[in-house]
Structures are given as C-alpha cells and as structure tokens.
ZAVEX-262048 format. One record per residue (C-alpha): residue number from 0; residue in one letter; chain; x, y, z. Coordinates in nm, 3 decimals, always signed. Layout:
REM ZAVEX-262048
NODE   num   residu   chaine        px        py        pz
NODE   NUM        a        A         X         Y         Z
...
This chain:
REM ZAVEX-262048
NODE   num   residu   chaine        px        py        pz
NODE     0        m        A    +1.055    -0.917    +0.859
NODE     1        l        A    +0.781    -0.685    +0.733
NODE     2        y        A    +0.789    -0.482    +1.055
NODE     3        h        A    +1.134    -0.330    +1.100
NODE     4        p        A    +1.331    -0.014    +1.184
NODE     5        v        A    +1.367    +0.257    +0.919
NODE     6        k        A    +1.635    +0.519    +0.867
NODE     7        i        A    +1.542    +0.851    +0.704
NODE     8        g        A    +1.865    +1.037    +0.651
NODE     9        t        A    +2.021    +1.036    +0.998
NODE    10        l        A    +1.684    +0.987    +1.168
NODE    11        e        A    +1.641    +0.634    +1.302
NODE    12        l        A    +1.289    +0.505    +1.369
NODE    13        g        A    +1.200    +0.189    +1.557
NODE    14        g        A    +0.924    +0.082    +1.317
NODE    15        n        A    +0.774    +0.142    +0.974
NODE    16        l        A    +0.407    +0.222    +1.044
NODE    17        f        A    +0.337    +0.594    +1.003
NODE    18        l        A    +0.047    +0.837    +1.039
NODE    19        a        A    +0.008    +1.027    +0.713
NODE    20        p        A    -0.037    +1.405    +0.698
NODE    21        v        A    -0.419    +1.436    +0.691
NODE    22        a        A    -0.561    +1.785    +0.636
NODE    23        g        A    -0.801    +1.884    +0.913
NODE    24        y        A    -0.729    +1.572    +1.116
NODE    25        s        A    -0.369    +1.505    +1.209
NODE    26        d        A    -0.334    +1.781    +1.468
NODE    27        r        A    -0.117    +1.711    +1.769
NODE    28        s        A    -0.405    +1.570    +1.977
NODE    29        f        A    -0.478    +1.298    +1.723
NODE    30        r        A    -0.108    +1.239    +1.653
NODE    31        s        A    -0.055    +1.191    +2.027
NODE    32        i        A    -0.327    +0.925    +2.040
NODE    33        c        A    -0.170    +0.748    +1.743
NODE    34        v        A    +0.172    +0.748    +1.913
NODE    35        e        A    +0.011    +0.605    +2.226
NODE    36        n        A    -0.125    +0.326    +2.008
NODE    37        g        A    +0.195    +0.232    +1.831
NODE    38        a        A    +0.255    +0.474    +1.543
NODE    39        s        A    +0.626    +0.465    +1.458
NODE    40        f        A    +0.628    +0.819    +1.317
NODE    41        t        A    +0.376    +1.097    +1.261
NODE    42        y        A    +0.327    +1.384    +1.016
NODE    43        t        A    +0.144    +1.711    +1.074
NODE    44        e        A    -0.135    +1.816    +0.845
NODE    45        m        A    -0.004    +2.019    +0.553
NODE    46        v        A    +0.117    +2.369    +0.636
NODE    47        s        A    +0.128    +2.660    +0.394
NODE    48        a        A    +0.482    +2.780    +0.331
NODE    49        e        A    +0.347    +3.117    +0.221
NODE    50        a        A    +0.153    +3.158    +0.545
NODE    51        l        A    +0.461    +3.064    +0.748
NODE    52        v        A    +0.674    +3.323    +0.575
NODE    53        r        A    +0.404    +3.580    +0.650
NODE    54        k        A    +0.418    +3.484    +1.023
NODE    55        n        A    +0.059    +3.359    +1.039
NODE    56        i        A    +0.003    +3.254    +1.402
NODE    57        k        A    -0.273    +3.003    +1.326
NODE    58        t        A    -0.048    +2.832    +1.076
NODE    59        e        A    +0.231    +2.807    +1.330
NODE    60        a        A    -0.008    +2.633    +1.570
NODE    61        l        A    -0.051    +2.347    +1.321
NODE    62        m        A    +0.313    +2.253    +1.375
NODE    63        a        A    +0.313    +2.213    +1.753
NODE    64        r        A    +0.483    +1.894    +1.871
NODE    65        a        A    +0.283    +1.652    +2.086
NODE    66        a        A    +0.433    +1.577    +2.425
NODE    67        n        A    +0.492    +1.210    +2.337
NODE    68        e        A    +0.642    +1.272    +1.990
NODE    69        s        A    +1.013    +1.202    +2.031
NODE    70        a        A    +1.039    +1.265    +1.657
NODE    71        y        A    +0.790    +1.395    +1.402
NODE    72        a        A    +0.762    +1.555    +1.059
NODE    73        v        A    +0.611    +1.885    +0.950
NODE    74        q        A    +0.461    +1.874    +0.602
NODE    75        i        A    +0.471    +2.196    +0.400
NODE    76        f        A    +0.325    +2.294    +0.064
NODE    77        g        A    +0.413    +2.570    -0.178
NODE    78        g        A    +0.498    +2.625    -0.542
NODE    79        t        A    +0.829    +2.814    -0.543
NODE    80        p        A    +1.175    +2.709    -0.423
NODE    81        e        A    +1.237    +3.044    -0.254
NODE    82        t        A    +0.923    +3.040    -0.040
NODE    83        m        A    +0.959    +2.673    +0.050
NODE    84        a        A    +1.322    +2.723    +0.153
NODE    85        a        A    +1.236    +3.027    +0.364
NODE    86        a        A    +0.956    +2.837    +0.537
NODE    87        a        A    +1.179    +2.536    +0.597
NODE    88        a        A    +1.450    +2.747    +0.756
NODE    89        e        A    +1.189    +2.911    +0.979
NODE    90        i        A    +1.052    +2.574    +1.089
NODE    91        v        A    +1.386    +2.410    +1.158
NODE    92        r        A    +1.572    +2.695    +1.321
NODE    93        e        A    +1.303    +2.888    +1.506
NODE    94        k        A    +0.965    +2.720    +1.539
NODE    95        t        A    +0.970    +2.345    +1.595
NODE    96        r        A    +1.307    +2.172    +1.585
NODE    97        c        A    +1.125    +1.894    +1.399
NODE    98        e        A    +1.330    +1.598    +1.281
NODE    99        c        A    +1.186    +1.591    +0.929
NODE   100        i        A    +1.025    +1.824    +0.676
NODE   101        d        A    +0.799    +1.660    +0.419
NODE   102        i        A    +0.721    +1.834    +0.091
NODE   103        n        A    +0.363    +1.792    -0.030
NODE   104        a        A    +0.368    +1.713    -0.400
NODE   105        g        A    +0.045    +1.516    -0.398
NODE   106        c        A    -0.252    +1.722    -0.276
NODE   107        p        A    -0.519    +1.720    -0.552
NODE   108        v        A    -0.733    +2.007    -0.414
NODE   109        p        A    -0.781    +2.272    -0.687
NODE   110        k        A    -0.701    +2.574    -0.465
NODE   111        i        A    -0.367    +2.414    -0.379
NODE   112        v        A    -0.285    +2.294    -0.730
NODE   113        k        A    -0.359    +2.628    -0.896
NODE   114        t        A    -0.079    +2.788    -0.694
NODE   115        g        A    +0.172    +2.540    -0.839
NODE   116        a        A    +0.181    +2.337    -0.517
NODE   117        g        A    +0.063    +1.988    -0.427
NODE   118        a        A    +0.011    +1.752    -0.721
NODE   119        a        A    +0.121    +2.027    -0.961
NODE   120        l        A    +0.478    +1.952    -0.847
NODE   121        t        A    +0.449    +1.585    -0.942
NODE   122        r        A    +0.336    +1.703    -1.287
NODE   123        d        A    +0.645    +1.926    -1.314
NODE   124        p        A    +0.948    +1.716    -1.204
NODE   125        e        A    +1.198    +1.988    -1.289
NODE   126        r        A    +1.032    +2.236    -1.055
NODE   127        l        A    +0.988    +1.967    -0.791
NODE   128        g        A    +1.360    +1.901    -0.805
NODE   129        a        A    +1.431    +2.272    -0.760
NODE   130        v        A    +1.196    +2.289    -0.460
NODE   131        v        A    +1.353    +1.983    -0.295
NODE   132        a        A    +1.707    +2.111    -0.354
NODE   133        a        A    +1.618    +2.450    -0.203
NODE   134        v        A    +1.461    +2.295    +0.107
NODE   135        v        A    +1.754    +2.055    +0.151
NODE   136        r        A    +1.996    +2.348    +0.140
NODE   137        a        A    +1.784    +2.544    +0.388
NODE   138        c        A    +1.770    +2.255    +0.633
NODE   139        g        A    +2.135    +2.154    +0.608
NODE   140        s        A    +2.207    +1.867    +0.844
NODE   141        d        A    +1.944    +1.979    +1.098
NODE   142        c        A    +1.663    +1.761    +0.966
NODE   143        a        A    +1.572    +1.516    +0.691
NODE   144        v        A    +1.376    +1.628    +0.385
NODE   145        t        A    +1.122    +1.390    +0.236
NODE   146        v        A    +0.863    +1.413    -0.043
NODE   147        k        A    +0.513    +1.278    -0.094
NODE   148        i        A    +0.408    +1.242    -0.457
NODE   149        r        A    +0.117    +1.114    -0.666
NODE   150        s        A    +0.145    +0.871    -0.955
NODE   151        g        A    +0.072    +1.151    -1.200
NODE   152        w        A    -0.172    +1.417    -1.314
NODE   153        d        A    -0.411    +1.185    -1.494
NODE   154        e        A    -0.389    +0.858    -1.684
NODE   155        g        A    -0.242    +1.042    -1.981
NODE   156        r        A    +0.031    +1.203    -1.772
NODE   157        i        A    +0.188    +0.947    -1.539
NODE   158        t        A    +0.499    +1.120    -1.402
NODE   159        w        A    +0.586    +0.944    -1.075
NODE   160        r        A    +0.906    +0.802    -1.220
NODE   161        e        A    +1.041    +1.138    -1.334
NODE   162        a        A    +0.925    +1.310    -1.014
NODE   163        a        A    +1.091    +1.049    -0.795
NODE   164        a        A    +1.414    +1.070    -0.993
NODE   165        a        A    +1.419    +1.449    -0.960
NODE   166        a        A    +1.353    +1.430    -0.586
NODE   167        m        A    +1.628    +1.176    -0.529
NODE   168        e        A    +1.875    +1.373    -0.738
NODE   169        a        A    +1.793    +1.684    -0.533
NODE   170        g        A    +1.866    +1.509    -0.204
NODE   171        a        A    +1.535    +1.376    -0.074
NODE   172        a        A    +1.592    +1.132    +0.214
NODE   173        a        A    +1.271    +0.934    +0.146
NODE   174        i        A    +0.974    +0.935    -0.089
NODE   175        t        A    +0.613    +0.841    -0.022
NODE   176        l        A    +0.395    +0.745    -0.319
NODE   177        h        A    +0.018    +0.775    -0.305
NODE   178        a        A    -0.046    +0.563    -0.611
NODE   179        r        A    -0.344    +0.756    -0.746
NODE   180        t        A    -0.343    +1.035    -1.003
NODE   181        r        A    -0.446    +1.390    -0.925
NODE   182        a        A    -0.757    +1.332    -1.137
NODE   183        q        A    -0.860    +1.038    -0.919
NODE   184        g        A    -0.846    +1.240    -0.600
NODE   185        y        A    -0.928    +0.983    -0.333
NODE   186        e        A    -1.158    +0.778    -0.553
NODE   187        g        A    -1.095    +0.459    -0.746
NODE   188        k        A    -0.822    +0.214    -0.663
NODE   189        a        A    -0.459    +0.294    -0.586
NODE   190        d        A    -0.218    +0.125    -0.828
NODE   191        w        A    +0.023    -0.056    -0.599
NODE   192        q        A    +0.218    -0.186    -0.899
NODE   193        k        A    +0.361    +0.163    -0.942
NODE   194        l        A    +0.470    +0.154    -0.578
NODE   195        a        A    +0.643    -0.178    -0.640
NODE   196        e        A    +0.825    -0.028    -0.938
NODE   197        l        A    +0.935    +0.276    -0.738
NODE   198        s        A    +1.056    +0.053    -0.454
NODE   199        a        A    +1.270    -0.141    -0.701
NODE   200        l        A    +1.397    +0.179    -0.863
NODE   201        a        A    +1.507    +0.330    -0.532
NODE   202        a        A    +1.639    +0.012    -0.371
NODE   203        g        A    +1.967    +0.078    -0.192
NODE   204        r        A    +1.934    +0.454    -0.230
NODE   205        i        A    +1.652    +0.586    -0.010
NODE   206        p        A    +1.349    +0.430    +0.164
NODE   207        i        A    +1.014    +0.429    -0.013
NODE   208        f        A    +0.683    +0.447    +0.172
NODE   209        g        A    +0.339    +0.356    +0.044
NODE   210        s        A    +0.000    +0.522    +0.085
NODE   211        g        A    -0.348    +0.455    -0.050
NODE   212        d        A    -0.616    +0.193    +0.026
NODE   213        l        A    -0.482    +0.103    +0.370
NODE   214        f        A    -0.781    +0.043    +0.597
NODE   215        t        A    -0.692    -0.277    +0.785
NODE   216        p        A    -0.380    -0.449    +0.921
NODE   217        e        A    -0.420    -0.701    +0.640
NODE   218        d        A    -0.405    -0.422    +0.382
NODE   219        a        A    -0.077    -0.304    +0.531
NODE   220        e        A    +0.071    -0.652    +0.532
NODE   221        r        A    -0.029    -0.702    +0.170
NODE   222        m        A    +0.120    -0.368    +0.059
NODE   223        l        A    +0.451    -0.439    +0.230
NODE   224        r        A    +0.466    -0.791    +0.092
NODE   225        e        A    +0.353    -0.716    -0.264
NODE   226        t        A    +0.542    -0.391    -0.326
NODE   227        g        A    +0.862    -0.428    -0.125
NODE   228        c        A    +0.817    -0.075    +0.012
NODE   229        d        A    +1.002    +0.012    +0.331
NODE   230        g        A    +0.706    +0.144    +0.528
NODE   231        i        A    +0.342    +0.244    +0.502
NODE   232        m        A    +0.129    +0.547    +0.589
NODE   233        f        A    -0.221    +0.513    +0.730
NODE   234        a        A    -0.447    +0.808    +0.648
NODE   235        r        A    -0.825    +0.753    +0.638
NODE   236        g        A    -0.767    +0.406    +0.785
NODE   237        a        A    -0.653    +0.564    +1.112
NODE   238        m        A    -0.950    +0.798    +1.152
NODE   239        g        A    -1.138    +0.683    +1.459
NODE   240        n        A    -0.904    +0.386    +1.461
NODE   241        p        A    -0.562    +0.486    +1.599
NODE   242        f        A    -0.538    +0.126    +1.722
NODE   243        i        A    -0.460    +0.019    +1.366
NODE   244        f        A    -0.090    +0.081    +1.430
NODE   245        r        A    -0.061    -0.161    +1.721
NODE   246        k        A    -0.288    -0.416    +1.553
NODE   247        t        A    -0.078    -0.403    +1.237
NODE   248        a        A    +0.247    -0.438    +1.432
NODE   249        d        A    +0.101    -0.741    +1.610
NODE   250        l        A    -0.005    -0.894    +1.280
NODE   251        l        A    +0.334    -0.837    +1.120
NODE   252        k        A    +0.531    -0.963    +1.420
NODE   253        a        A    +0.310    -1.240    +1.558
NODE   254        g        A    +0.067    -1.325    +1.280
NODE   255        s        A    -0.248    -1.214    +1.463
NODE   256        y        A    -0.402    -0.930    +1.663
NODE   257        q        A    -0.683    -0.863    +1.907
NODE   258        e        A    -0.982    -0.644    +1.832
NODE   259        v        A    -1.018    -0.337    +2.052
NODE   260        p        A    -1.313    -0.334    +2.295
NODE   261        t        A    -1.574    -0.063    +2.253
NODE   262        a        A    -1.488    +0.083    +2.594
NODE   263        v        A    -1.124    +0.129    +2.490
NODE   264        r        A    -1.227    +0.299    +2.165
NODE   265        i        A    -1.454    +0.546    +2.339
NODE   266        a        A    -1.194    +0.613    +2.609
NODE   267        a        A    -0.943    +0.702    +2.337
NODE   268        g        A    -1.193    +0.948    +2.194
NODE   269        f        A    -1.230    +1.119    +2.530
NODE   270        r        A    -0.853    +1.130    +2.568
NODE   271        e        A    -0.833    +1.301    +2.227
NODE   272        l        A    -1.106    +1.546    +2.330
NODE   273        e        A    -0.912    +1.631    +2.645
NODE   274        l        A    -0.592    +1.698    +2.452
NODE   275        l        A    -0.768    +1.900    +2.184
NODE   276        a        A    -0.956    +2.110    +2.439
NODE   277        a        A    -0.625    +2.197    +2.604
NODE   278        d        A    -0.511    +2.340    +2.270
NODE   279        i        A    -0.819    +2.517    +2.134
NODE   280        g        A    -1.072    +2.530    +2.417
NODE   281        e        A    -1.366    +2.306    +2.498
NODE   282        a        A    -1.615    +2.469    +2.261
NODE   283        g        A    -1.396    +2.434    +1.953
NODE   284        a        A    -1.277    +2.089    +2.052
NODE   285        c        A    -1.633    +1.962    +2.100
NODE   286        l        A    -1.734    +2.084    +1.755
NODE   287        e        A    -1.428    +1.919    +1.598
NODE   288        m        A    -1.481    +1.595    +1.790
NODE   289        r        A    -1.826    +1.541    +1.640
NODE   290        k        A    -1.678    +1.388    +1.327
NODE   291        r        A    -1.407    +1.213    +1.527
NODE   292        f        A    -1.642    +1.052    +1.778
NODE   293        c        A    -1.859    +0.943    +1.484
NODE   294        a        A    -1.551    +0.771    +1.345
NODE   295        y        A    -1.474    +0.608    +1.682
NODE   296        a        A    -1.834    +0.482    +1.696
NODE   297        k        A    -1.821    +0.318    +1.354
NODE   298        g        A    -1.914    -0.050    +1.376
NODE   299        i        A    -2.059    -0.030    +1.727
NODE   300        p        A    -2.409    -0.184    +1.746
NODE   301        g        A    -2.662    +0.096    +1.712
NODE   302        s        A    -2.397    +0.332    +1.577
NODE   303        s        A    -2.637    +0.505    +1.337
NODE   304        a        A    -2.858    +0.630    +1.620
NODE   305        l        A    -2.546    +0.705    +1.825
NODE   306        r        A    -2.403    +0.927    +1.553
NODE   307        q        A    -2.727    +1.125    +1.536
NODE   308        k        A    -2.679    +1.214    +1.902
NODE   309        i        A    -2.305    +1.280    +1.867
NODE   310        v        A    -2.346    +1.543    +1.594
NODE   311        g        A    -2.550    +1.757    +1.833
NODE   312        a        A    -2.305    +1.750    +2.125
NODE   313        k        A    -2.166    +2.086    +2.229
NODE   314        t        A    -1.989    +2.014    +2.559
NODE   315        a        A    -1.774    +1.741    +2.710
NODE   316        a        A    -2.058    +1.670    +2.955
NODE   317        e        A    -2.295    +1.607    +2.666
NODE   318        y        A    -2.049    +1.364    +2.508
NODE   319        h        A    -2.023    +1.181    +2.839
NODE   320        a        A    -2.402    +1.162    +2.868
NODE   321        i        A    -2.417    +1.004    +2.523
NODE   322        l        A    -2.115    +0.772    +2.541
NODE   323        d        A    -2.039    +0.678    +2.902
NODE   324        a        A    -2.276    +0.383    +2.891
NODE   325        l        A    -2.046    +0.224    +2.631
NODE   326        c        A    -1.738    +0.243    +2.855
C-alpha cells in the first residue's frame, strides 16, 4: 500500500504524509492544525544552530512542541560540526525532548548558503558527513537524526548521490530529497527521477522521503508510485490547505476523497489564529494571519475581493466581520 507506517531509527510513525519544515510558516500553531487534519509527522521551521548556542530566546520559541504533537522534528541549520553538535545536544537534553533532529542541507537562500549551511552542505558531501556524524554523536540514542538535501548546486554540479552516501555513512536515519538544485530555488520542475534513483540506492538501509511539486493528493500518489520513496513532505501544498493530509490518506487508502467545505476551511483558519495569538499575542497573530487567511481563501468564489479585505485586518474581530458570512 502507498499509505503505510514508517520507522525512522527507533521512532515509529503511523503514516507517511509529513509537513515539511517551511520557514516563516510551520510554527506550532500551523503544525497543530496539520496534525488535526491527518499529518503523520511534522517539522519545525529551520532553526539556527548558532543562535541556539548563543541562547537566543526567540530562536528557542521556534522549537516549541504543539499540544497534539506526540512526536515531531526540529530542523536545524549551520555550517560547522561543532556548532551543530552543540545545538543538537541543547535541543535534545534541555529544550524540547523532540523525537527527531533534521539537518537542513537544502536551503538555497544566499544568507544561509554563504555561512556554509543549507544547500552548501549538499555541495560539500565530506563536510555534510562530518556534520551528520557530529549531530548523531551528540544525540546518542535519544532521538533520530535525519537530513534534507537538494539534488545539487546547479546542473553542472549534481551531488545528491555523494551527499546521500555521506549522510548514510555518518548515521542518518532518513533522508529527504527536494529534487531541485540550489540554482533553481523553488522555480522550475523537480526531477523526481533523481528521487527514484535515491530510493533504489537506499532500499533496505534507511527510508527516503520526497519533496517538491506536491500540491494535490494526486501529486502525492504519483510521487509515491513513480519513485518508490517511503514517504512525502508537503510544503507549499499545505499552505492554507492543511486538509491535504487527510485527503491524500483517503485517496491512498480508499481511492477517493471529499473536498472540504468553505466553512470548514475558514473555521480552520480561525482555529490557527486562536493558537497563534496564544503564543505571540493577538496583534502579531493578526498580522501573520493575513497571508494565511489569504491562502485559506484561495479558490473561494470572490476570493480576489476577499483577499483585499483580509490584508487590512488588524484584529480577530475584523477577521470575523470579513469571514463569518462564509462559515
């Protein structure tokens, strides 16, 4: 079956549909909504290892576990084995008790790459292996260590194979491949053939997860079927659409799924606003929810005019005045 349990190290998960680490989006309020709607496993947005070592309070807040997350992963980024290991030890032993630490070796953002982190690690498999080995040692048996990589730096430097081999040799419990190069960023088409090759390469050793161009349940089914990967990560496809997890599970298990009524979509947005406001206050939550309510409203008749109103909302009451008629 395409929908099935997954084991990451000693961590056993009931399904194989995950929320990817999405910078500026996958805070614990959104992760909680995704869990409510069937996500098998969730990842925090990426967290700076350097900031953690320096005891940055705002950075620590990014790692807070949602109340309904029985298991979750904290994703960290950094360019040196020493800093990454120190951050991992801090996370596991003192801050979160998370079940998994994921190493970001795929972020294409220049300010991340220039520090030797993110996609720079995929370009340098030897250093990636050293980082993974250091984090594995720091974590011991307390949590699994996984890695997310890109297919390479650019079309002239495709290094996913060497990066994956180095990560496995260093003790990674799972690898996720976003099958775009650093040069592509989030543009162009992900090359799922590379994911199929990695799945074959790692078969029987560790699970492989796929990311990139997953916007519908049908996309997820096709990736699982065509590549043989063990699980998939929704990123942009889950924005404003946390229901994609349950819909995909229904498709994989029963062959069909039901569309989500507008009222249910808007209600989920208000639930997310409530959770976010509890963490950062109503003013900050309402500003953040502008983009998120716009995403929830996508596809609703008259959504263009609706979004123009949403981007001016400053309070929960104003959101209700705009959206309650849809519920």
